C-alpha positions as CSV (number, residue, x, y, z in Angstrom):
1,M,0.3,0.3,-0.2
2,I,2.9,2.4,1.1
3,S,4.8,1.8,-2.4
4,S,1.6,2.5,-4.8
5,T,0.8,5.7,-2.2
6,F,4.2,7.0,-2.8
7,F,4.2,6.0,-6.5
8,F,0.9,7.6,-7.3
9,L,1.4,11.2,-5.1
10,F,4.7,11.7,-6.1
11,S,4.6,11.1,-9.8
12,Q,1.4,13.1,-10.0
13,L,3.4,15.5,-8.3
14,G,6.1,16.0,-11.0
15,V,4.2,15.2,-14.1
16,G,1.5,17.7,-12.9
17,M,3.7,20.6,-12.3
18,M,5.3,20.0,-16.2
19,L,1.6,19.8,-17.3
20,T,1.4,23.7,-15.5
21,L,4.3,24.8,-17.3
22,L,2.2,24.5,-20.5
23,F,0.2,27.7,-19.1
24,I,3.1,29.9,-18.7
25,S,5.5,31.3,-21.1
26,P,9.3,31.7,-20.7
27,R,9.3,34.3,-23.4
28,I,7.6,36.6,-20.8
29,I,9.2,34.9,-17.5
30,G,12.4,34.2,-18.7
31,S,13.7,30.7,-18.8
32,S,15.0,30.2,-15.2
33,F,12.1,29.6,-13.3
34,F,11.3,27.0,-16.4
35,K,14.9,25.5,-15.5
36,F,14.1,25.2,-11.9
37,A,10.6,23.9,-12.2
38,S,11.5,21.1,-14.4
39,L,14.8,19.9,-12.2
40,T,12.4,19.9,-9.3
41,S,10.0,17.6,-11.5
42,A,12.7,15.5,-12.8
43,I,13.8,15.0,-9.0
44,L,11.0,14.4,-7.9
45,L,9.9,11.3,-11.1
46,G,13.5,10.2,-10.2
47,V,12.7,9.9,-6.4
48,T,9.6,8.0,-7.1
49,L,11.1,5.4,-9.7
50,G,14.2,5.0,-7.4
51,F,11.6,4.1,-4.7
52,N,9.6,2.2,-6.7
53,F,12.4,0.0,-7.7
54,L,13.2,-0.9,-4.1
55,F,9.6,-1.1,-3.3
56,P,7.6,-2.3,-6.5
57,S,3.7,-2.4,-5.8
58,P,2.5,-5.6,-5.4
59,I,-1.1,-4.4,-7.2
60,R,0.1,-3.2,-10.6
61,D,-0.6,-5.6,-13.0
62,S,2.0,-4.1,-15.5
63,Q,5.2,-2.3,-15.8
64,L,4.1,-0.2,-18.5
65,P,3.4,3.0,-16.0
66,V,6.9,2.6,-14.4
67,I,8.8,2.6,-18.0
68,L,6.3,5.9,-19.1
69,L,7.1,7.2,-16.2
70,A,10.8,7.0,-16.7
71,M,10.5,7.9,-20.3
72,S,8.7,11.1,-19.0
73,A,11.8,11.7,-16.5
74,V,14.6,11.4,-19.1
75,L,12.3,14.1,-21.6
76,T,12.0,16.5,-18.5
77,A,15.7,16.3,-17.9
78,I,16.3,17.1,-21.6
79,Y,14.0,19.6,-21.3
80,N,15.6,21.2,-18.2
81,R,18.8,21.3,-20.7
82,V,17.4,22.7,-23.6
83,I,15.2,25.2,-22.2
84,N,15.9,28.9,-23.7
85,V,14.2,31.5,-25.0
86,E,16.3,31.1,-28.2
87,K,14.9,27.6,-28.5
88,F,11.5,28.1,-27.7
89,T,9.9,25.9,-30.4
90,A,12.3,23.1,-29.4
91,S,11.7,23.3,-25.5
92,F,8.1,23.5,-26.2
93,W,7.9,20.4,-28.2
94,L,10.1,19.1,-25.4
95,L,7.8,19.8,-22.7
96,I,4.2,19.0,-24.7
97,A,6.7,15.2,-24.9
98,A,7.3,15.0,-21.7
99,T,4.0,15.9,-20.4
100,A,2.0,13.5,-22.6
101,T,4.1,10.7,-21.6
102,G,3.6,11.1,-17.9
103,L,0.1,11.9,-18.5
104,V,-0.1,8.6,-20.3
105,S,2.1,7.2,-17.4
106,V,-0.8,8.2,-14.9
107,A,-3.6,6.8,-16.9
108,A,-1.6,3.5,-17.5
109,D,-1.1,3.3,-13.5
110,S,-4.7,3.7,-12.8
111,L,-5.9,1.3,-15.8
112,A,-3.4,-1.5,-14.0
113,F,-4.2,-0.9,-10.7
114,A,-6.1,-4.1,-9.7
115,R,-7.6,-3.4,-6.2
116,L,-10.8,-1.8,-7.0
117,M,-14.7,-2.1,-6.0
118,T,-16.6,-4.1,-9.3
119,L,-18.6,-0.9,-11.1
120,G,-19.9,-2.7,-13.9
121,G,-16.7,-2.0,-15.8
122,W,-16.3,2.0,-15.2
123,E,-13.8,1.5,-12.1
124,N,-10.6,2.0,-13.6
125,W,-11.9,4.5,-15.8
126,V,-13.5,6.0,-12.5
127,L,-9.6,5.7,-11.3
128,L,-8.3,7.3,-14.2
129,L,-10.5,10.6,-14.2
130,N,-9.3,10.8,-10.4
131,H,-5.7,10.5,-11.0
132,L,-5.7,12.8,-13.7
133,A,-7.4,15.5,-12.2
134,A,-5.2,14.9,-8.9
135,T,-2.3,15.3,-11.1
136,A,-3.5,18.6,-12.6
137,L,-4.5,20.0,-8.7
138,L,-1.3,19.0,-7.1
139,G,0.9,20.1,-9.9
140,S,-1.0,23.5,-10.1
141,V,-0.5,24.3,-6.5
142,M,3.0,23.3,-6.7
143,L,4.1,25.2,-9.3
144,T,2.1,28.5,-8.4
145,M,3.4,28.5,-4.8
146,V,7.1,28.2,-6.2
147,F,6.1,30.7,-8.7
148,G,4.8,33.1,-6.1
149,H,8.9,33.1,-4.8
150,W,9.7,34.2,-8.4
151,Y,8.5,37.8,-7.3
152,L,11.4,37.8,-5.1
153,V,14.2,36.8,-7.4
154,V,12.2,39.4,-10.3
155,P,10.3,41.8,-8.2
156,R,9.0,43.7,-11.1
157,L,7.8,40.7,-12.7
158,S,4.2,41.1,-14.1
159,I,1.3,39.9,-12.2
160,D,-0.3,38.4,-14.8
161,P,1.6,35.2,-14.9
162,L,0.8,34.5,-11.4
163,K,-3.1,35.5,-11.8
164,R,-3.1,32.8,-14.8
165,L,-1.7,30.2,-12.7
166,T,-4.1,30.8,-9.9
167,K,-7.3,30.5,-12.2
168,V,-5.5,26.9,-13.6
169,L,-5.6,26.3,-9.5
170,M,-8.8,27.2,-9.2
171,G,-10.3,25.2,-12.1
172,A,-8.3,22.2,-10.8
173,I,-9.7,22.4,-7.5
174,A,-13.2,22.8,-9.3
175,I,-12.6,19.6,-11.6
176,R,-11.1,17.4,-8.9
177,V,-14.5,18.3,-6.9
178,V,-16.2,16.7,-10.0
179,T,-14.4,13.6,-10.0
180,I,-15.3,12.7,-6.6
181,I,-18.9,13.1,-7.3
182,A,-18.7,11.2,-10.3
183,S,-17.2,8.6,-8.2
184,L,-20.1,8.5,-6.0
185,A,-22.6,8.9,-8.9
186,V,-21.4,5.7,-10.5
187,L,-21.1,4.2,-7.6
188,Q,-24.9,5.0,-7.2
189,F,-26.0,3.6,-10.5
190,K,-22.9,0.8,-10.9
191,Q,-22.9,-0.6,-7.5
192,T,-25.5,-3.5,-5.7
193,I,-24.6,-2.1,-2.4
194,P,-26.6,1.1,-1.9
195,L,-25.0,4.2,-1.8
196,A,-26.1,5.2,1.6
197,A,-24.8,1.9,2.9
198,V,-21.2,2.9,1.3
199,L,-21.6,6.2,2.5
200,R,-22.2,5.0,6.3
201,V,-18.9,2.8,6.0
202,L,-16.9,5.9,4.8
203,T,-18.7,8.5,7.2
204,I,-18.3,6.5,10.1
205,Q,-15.8,3.1,10.0
206,Q,-13.5,4.9,7.6
207,G,-13.7,8.6,9.5
208,I,-10.7,9.0,10.0
209,F,-9.6,9.0,6.3
210,F,-13.2,10.5,4.8
211,W,-13.1,13.2,7.1
212,P,-9.5,14.7,6.6
213,R,-9.9,13.9,2.7
214,V,-12.9,16.2,2.8
215,I,-11.8,18.8,5.0
216,F,-8.1,19.2,3.4
217,G,-8.5,17.8,0.2
218,V,-11.7,19.9,-0.7
219,L,-13.2,22.5,2.1
220,V,-9.8,24.2,2.8
221,P,-8.5,24.6,-0.9
222,I,-11.7,26.1,-1.8
223,I,-11.8,28.8,0.5
224,L,-7.7,29.5,0.4
225,A,-8.3,29.3,-3.5
226,A,-10.7,32.3,-2.9
227,M,-8.4,34.1,-0.9
228,I,-5.3,33.7,-2.8
229,W,-7.4,35.3,-5.5
230,N,-8.3,38.1,-3.9
231,T,-4.6,38.8,-2.5
232,V,-3.3,38.5,-6.2
233,K,-5.8,41.0,-7.5
234,I,-4.2,43.4,-5.2
235,R,-0.8,42.2,-6.3
236,H,0.3,41.1,-2.7
237,T,2.3,38.4,-3.7
238,Q,4.0,37.5,-0.3
239,A,0.5,37.0,1.2
240,A,-0.5,34.8,-2.0
241,T,2.5,32.9,-1.1
242,G,2.0,32.0,2.4
243,L,-1.5,31.1,1.3
244,L,0.0,28.9,-1.3
245,Y,2.1,27.2,1.0
246,L,-1.0,26.6,3.3
247,A,-2.7,25.1,0.0
248,V,0.2,22.9,-1.1
249,V,0.2,21.3,2.8
250,A,-3.8,20.8,2.8
251,L,-4.1,19.4,-0.9
252,L,-0.6,17.0,-0.3
253,F,-2.5,15.7,3.0
254,G,-5.9,15.7,1.1
255,E,-4.8,13.3,-1.6
256,F,-2.6,11.6,0.7
257,F,-6.0,10.7,2.5
258,S,-7.7,10.0,-0.9
259,K,-5.3,7.1,-1.4
260,F,-5.8,5.7,1.8
261,L,-9.6,5.3,1.3
262,L,-8.6,3.7,-2.0
263,F,-6.9,1.0,-0.3
264,A,-9.5,1.2,2.5
265,V,-13.0,0.9,0.8
266,N,-11.5,0.4,-3.0
267,I,-12.9,3.3,-4.3
268,P,-11.6,6.6,-5.8
269,L,-12.4,9.6,-4.2
C-alpha cells in the first residue's frame, strides 16, 4: 500500500508541475524559472522511480506505467537542459512530450491498478479520471506556490502569470471536486450495495480517512483559493505565496488520505 501511495502521489506531483508549465511562457517570465521547475519535477520523478525500484507495487498488473514515467523523467531532464528563450520551439515540444508521456503513465497506472470495487467495468476509468484530476491539482498548486517566490527574484515581474496560474489552480480544484462527485454517481448506478450504506462506511468506519480527505482536500482548498485570488488581485504576492504554502500542505494531505481511502474501501475519491 505504501509503495503504491508513494508512486501515485509523487508521480502525479512531478507530472502535474510539467503540465502546469504549459500555461505560462518563458518569453514573458524568462527561462530561469522553467529550469528550476523542470529540475524539481525531474528530481521528483527520479525519486519516485528509485522508490519503486526498491519497493515495487504488488498490486500493479503491468510495468508499463513505470517505463513511461522513466521516459517522462528523461524527457524532463532533456527539457531542463534545452529550455531557453532562443530555443523556444524545440523546448516547447519537449515540454509537451514530457507532459504527455507522464500523463499516459498516470493513466496506465490507473488502468493497471488491480484492487478496486467492481462498478460495472467503470472502476478503472473512474480511477483514471480521479488520478488525472489529482495530477493537475497537485502540479498546479505546487508550481503556483514556487512561482510566488519568483517575485523575490524578479521584483518587477508582471502579476499576470500569477493570476493565470491561480485561475488554473481554481479550475483544477473544481475539476477534482467534479471527479469525486462522479465517483459517487457511478457508485450509485453501478454498485449493488446502496450508496447510503457505502456512505455510512465512509463517514463512520473509515471516518479517520474520509473526513480529513474532505476537509483538507476539498473545503480548505476552496476557501484558500478564494483568499489567494483576492490577494493576487491586489498584487500582494507575499501574502498569496503564504496562502499557497497552506494550500500545498492541505492538498498533499487531502490526496494522501484519498489514496488511503482507495485501499481501505477500494473506491477512488
